[in-house]
Phi, psi and omega in degrees: 000123176277177187294318179304313184299317186292323177295319182289320177299324182296305185299326181295315181301321178295313179301313177297320179294323182294320180295321179292317180300319175300323184284323181288329179293320176292320180300325183270003176297176184255028180299135184283139173262127171309119182271140185243155174282115185295339183270355183286154177289143176294141178267144183293140173297151181294145179295160180302324182296337184265001182252152179296160180289150184286148191236161168296152186310309183295320178293313182294322180292316184294325172303307181308313182296320185281324186255350184081205185106166176234014182225147179216142175230123190246145185273165185292144177079010189235007185241130171217185185295326184289320183283339174290326180291319176295316179302317183299339176288356169268097185292338189273357176304129178253325190233135175225125171246126179230123180255096177098153181125190183224121185235142179237203184290331173303314182291317177309316181292320179294315178294319181302330183281348182289123190282341187244005185291115183250325177232134177226113180250115179239120184240129186051047183247139171276118178228127184270166185297331174300320176300317177300313180300320182281323181300333183290358172271004181296142179259349187237350182290120176241352176232128181224121180241110182233114175235105186185215182209177176094346176253154181237187178298328188290321178298320183290315182304328185288345176291354177298343182278349173294112195286337185235025181287123178246334182232136178223114172245126191231120174239133179199149178262358182242012185277150179214204179299334178298322172304314181293321180298318179294316180296326177297344174274351181263081194287359175271348186295143178240341186219130175229131177230117180241129185243118178069016181262125187276062178288154175247187180308315176298320173299318182302319184288329176306300179297319178303336182277004175304137191289337185247005186299136177236328179225134186226118178243127179231135174232133174060050175261184177245026173293137178268174173300317177303319179293327172298317181300318177297315180310309187283341173291314188274323185237066186293350191272341187288136171282118184233138172238140166238119180050049175074015176220154181287139170289151181285002177246010173297124180291348174263015188297311183294326181284316186262327192267315188286316179301324185269357177072028176283163178269175175243160180278136183305000000 
């Protein structure tokens, strides 16, 4: 190694150390955390168009350290377990959005330890069952949005340990009625949105039987018209979307669908 290479590496080390020290100092500060009423109804998460564009990890972290806040959004291909562990030291974070990356049980454990984390949005992220099993130790998470690959029905079933999980948005290309059976064990859920999960009529009724369920959205399922008829006969109160449109028997159609200009299922 020549002198120039040595000097460059030393400066990189100093910069990285300085950022980490600033982050840890901020995390250890006495910033007050906004307290929430645990009995309050969950509010819908902001639409993607209402959130800032995703940023590289270093940029987003520097912005968070400088300006504060309780939300961060990170861009594709820039996230791994080590960076999640660094991010988890910012205890005040309530909302984390990650577009791309690969997370394992190490990241799940770090996220679960965050005392104020309420919403976790993972899009196009490879997530294994171990990650979901460790994440299930979170005491504060109430909204989980996972659109990716690498996990199975067994990993989803482990989420039953989350004490306050109320909203689940799940996108996967390998799911079937075993996923529906796993979701049926998450008895605290009030809202479920499944994307690309090939559940059938039986799987639909399993999910619809959740005791607190109020809203059910399904995109690209294998449910038949007969299955939907059974659903509304047994659970006439459910607010239902099929492939981005209200079902014409949705009890909330006139309130939610007509005013919003949504379409109906043929």
